[in-house]
C-alpha positions as CSV (number, residue, x, y, z in Angstrom):
1,M,75.5,89.1,105.7
2,I,75.8,92.0,108.1
3,L,78.7,94.5,107.8
4,R,79.3,96.5,111.0
5,F,80.3,99.9,109.7
6,L,81.1,103.5,110.5
7,P,80.6,106.1,107.9
8,H,83.9,107.9,108.6
9,S,86.1,104.8,108.8
10,P,88.6,104.3,105.9
11,Y,88.8,100.6,106.9
12,A,85.0,100.1,106.6
13,R,85.1,102.0,103.3
14,K,87.8,99.6,102.2
15,V,85.4,96.7,102.6
16,V,82.6,98.5,100.9
17,V,84.8,99.4,97.9
18,A,86.0,95.8,97.7
19,A,82.4,94.6,97.8
20,H,81.4,96.9,94.9
21,E,84.5,95.8,92.9
22,L,83.5,92.2,93.4
23,G,79.9,92.8,92.6
24,V,78.7,91.5,96.0
25,F,77.7,94.7,97.7
26,D,74.0,93.9,97.5
27,T,74.6,90.8,99.6
28,L,75.6,93.0,102.6
29,E,73.3,94.6,105.1
30,I,75.2,97.7,106.3
31,V,74.6,98.4,110.0
32,E,76.2,101.3,111.8
33,A,78.1,100.2,114.9
34,H,78.5,102.6,117.9
35,V,81.8,101.2,119.1
36,F,81.8,103.1,122.4
37,D,78.3,102.0,123.3
38,P,78.7,99.1,125.9
39,E,75.4,97.7,124.6
40,T,76.5,97.4,121.0
41,P,76.3,93.9,119.6
42,L,79.7,94.5,118.0
43,L,81.5,93.8,121.2
44,A,80.1,90.3,121.4
45,E,80.9,89.7,117.7
46,N,84.4,91.2,117.5
47,P,86.5,91.1,120.7
48,I,88.7,93.9,119.3
49,G,85.6,96.1,119.4
50,K,86.4,97.7,116.0
51,V,84.8,98.1,112.6
52,P,84.6,96.7,110.1
53,A,83.2,93.3,111.2
54,L,81.4,91.0,108.9
55,I,78.8,88.6,110.3
56,R,78.5,85.8,107.8
57,D,75.3,83.9,107.1
58,D,76.4,81.0,109.3
59,G,76.7,83.5,112.3
60,S,80.4,83.5,112.4
61,T,82.3,86.8,112.3
62,L,85.3,88.1,110.4
63,Y,87.2,91.2,111.5
64,D,90.0,93.3,110.1
65,S,89.4,94.9,106.8
66,T,92.0,92.9,105.0
67,V,90.7,89.6,106.2
68,I,87.2,90.5,105.2
69,C,88.3,91.6,101.8
70,E,90.3,88.5,101.2
71,W,87.4,86.3,102.2
72,L,85.0,88.2,99.8
73,D,87.6,87.9,97.0
74,A,88.0,84.1,97.6
75,Q,84.3,83.4,97.1
76,D,84.4,83.1,93.4
77,G,88.1,82.1,93.2
78,R,89.2,84.6,90.6
79,N,91.7,86.4,92.7
80,R,90.6,89.8,91.5
81,L,91.8,91.8,94.6
82,F,94.4,89.4,96.0
83,P,96.8,87.9,93.5
84,A,97.1,84.1,94.1
85,A,100.8,83.9,94.7
86,G,104.2,85.2,93.9
87,E,105.6,88.7,93.7
88,A,102.3,90.2,92.6
89,R,100.7,89.0,95.8
90,I,103.6,90.2,98.0
91,Q,103.5,93.7,96.4
92,A,99.7,93.9,96.7
93,L,100.0,93.1,100.4
94,R,102.8,95.5,100.8
95,R,100.8,98.4,99.3
96,N,97.9,97.3,101.4
97,A,100.1,97.7,104.5
98,L,101.2,101.1,103.4
99,G,97.7,102.3,102.9
100,D,96.5,100.9,106.2
101,G,99.5,102.4,107.9
102,L,98.8,105.8,106.5
103,G,95.2,105.5,107.6
104,Q,96.2,104.4,111.1
105,A,98.6,107.4,111.5
106,A,95.9,109.8,110.2
107,T,93.2,108.4,112.5
108,W,95.4,108.3,115.6
109,N,96.6,111.8,115.0
110,I,93.0,112.9,114.9
111,R,92.2,111.0,118.1
112,E,95.2,112.7,119.8
113,R,93.8,116.1,118.8
114,Y,90.4,115.2,120.4
115,R,92.1,114.8,123.8
116,P,91.2,117.5,126.3
117,D,93.6,120.4,127.0
118,G,96.4,119.2,129.1
119,E,96.1,115.6,127.9
120,R,97.3,116.0,124.3
121,S,100.8,115.0,123.5
122,D,102.8,117.2,121.2
123,S,105.4,114.5,120.7
124,Y,102.7,112.0,119.6
125,L,101.2,114.5,117.3
126,A,104.6,115.2,115.7
127,Y,105.2,111.4,115.4
128,Y,102.0,110.8,113.6
129,E,102.6,113.8,111.3
130,R,106.0,112.5,110.4
131,T,104.5,109.1,109.7
132,I,101.9,110.6,107.4
133,E,104.6,112.6,105.6
134,R,106.8,109.5,105.1
135,C,103.9,107.6,103.7
136,L,103.1,110.4,101.2
137,V,106.7,110.6,100.1
138,A,106.8,106.8,99.5
139,L,103.5,106.9,97.6
140,E,104.7,109.7,95.4
141,T,107.6,107.6,94.3
142,E,105.2,104.8,93.3
143,A,102.5,107.0,91.8
144,D,103.7,106.7,88.2
145,A,103.8,102.9,88.4
146,M,100.4,102.8,90.1
147,A,98.9,105.1,87.4
148,A,100.2,102.9,84.7
149,A,98.8,99.8,86.4
150,A,95.4,101.4,87.1
151,V,94.3,100.8,83.5
152,G,93.8,97.1,84.4
153,R,94.3,96.8,88.1
154,F,92.6,97.9,91.3
155,D,93.7,95.4,93.8
156,I,93.7,95.4,97.6
157,G,96.8,97.6,97.8
158,D,95.2,100.2,95.5
159,I,92.0,100.1,97.5
160,A,93.7,100.5,100.8
161,I,95.8,103.5,99.6
162,A,92.8,105.2,98.0
163,C,90.7,104.8,101.1
164,A,93.4,106.2,103.3
165,M,93.9,109.1,101.0
166,S,90.2,109.8,101.1
167,Y,90.4,109.9,104.9
168,L,93.2,112.4,104.7
169,D,91.1,114.6,102.5
170,F,88.0,114.1,104.8
171,R,89.8,114.8,108.1
172,Y,92.5,117.2,106.9
173,P,90.7,119.4,104.4
174,D,93.3,122.2,104.7
175,R,96.3,119.9,104.0
176,A,97.4,120.9,100.5
177,W,99.2,117.6,99.9
178,R,98.5,117.6,96.2
179,E,100.8,120.6,95.7
180,Q,103.7,118.6,97.2
181,F,102.8,115.3,95.7
182,P,101.3,115.9,92.3
183,K,101.8,112.4,90.9
184,L,99.9,110.9,93.8
185,G,97.2,113.5,93.3
186,A,96.8,112.5,89.7
187,W,96.5,108.9,90.6
188,I,93.8,109.6,93.2
189,A,91.9,111.7,90.7
190,Q,92.2,108.7,88.3
191,V,91.0,106.0,90.6
192,S,88.3,108.2,92.3
193,Q,86.4,107.9,89.0
194,R,85.7,104.2,89.6
195,S,82.1,103.5,90.4
196,S,83.1,101.7,93.6
197,M,84.8,104.8,94.9
198,K,81.9,107.1,93.8
199,A,79.5,104.8,95.7
200,S,81.3,104.8,99.0
201,G,82.4,108.2,100.1
202,L,83.2,108.9,103.7
203,A,80.6,110.8,105.8
204,A,80.3,112.5,109.2
205,Y,79.5,110.3,112.2
206,D,77.3,111.8,114.9
207,G,77.7,109.0,117.5
208,P,79.9,108.9,120.6
209,L,83.6,109.4,119.9
210,K,84.8,108.6,123.4
211,P,84.4,105.6,125.7
């Protein structure tokens, strides 16, 4: 299987972490996708034109990190990342949405900063900053419960949050969020010791960043 990937994407990292957790990473061929290149095969495989995208062995494509992760999790039927049903599943999906939402606000904020002088919107930048802050506040209130659960759980919600937080560190190195949110910082330090996290760090991308 081919995983279309970008080294600085928290969503691509989410799939890589999930694959490591499930023990199937070696079944994936990781291929960097230059999403703004009109000749990239990604555009024919994923009409949204985003990574990650998973091209399965039958030639069909899955896209959206959560969809890919759930498909990978379903292959052996043990529901290791996605609880099968009930409140546990709802809460895992809720935390997944919180992690993805934080990652989206952080990435869109960076994109707004990339705009040329005269095109950047201070109101959008402020909006994304407020969203990031709200997500961090919400995560701090849950951090004790997440830390207690981390002894035996690292599900899709935890993975999404950890990858989003790693993106925050990667793109906002001067943001001293650990001082304001120490419980969240302790949880990140805890889950960052997992082999799946150590094997999947974000990295700089030297391809085109604009269409």
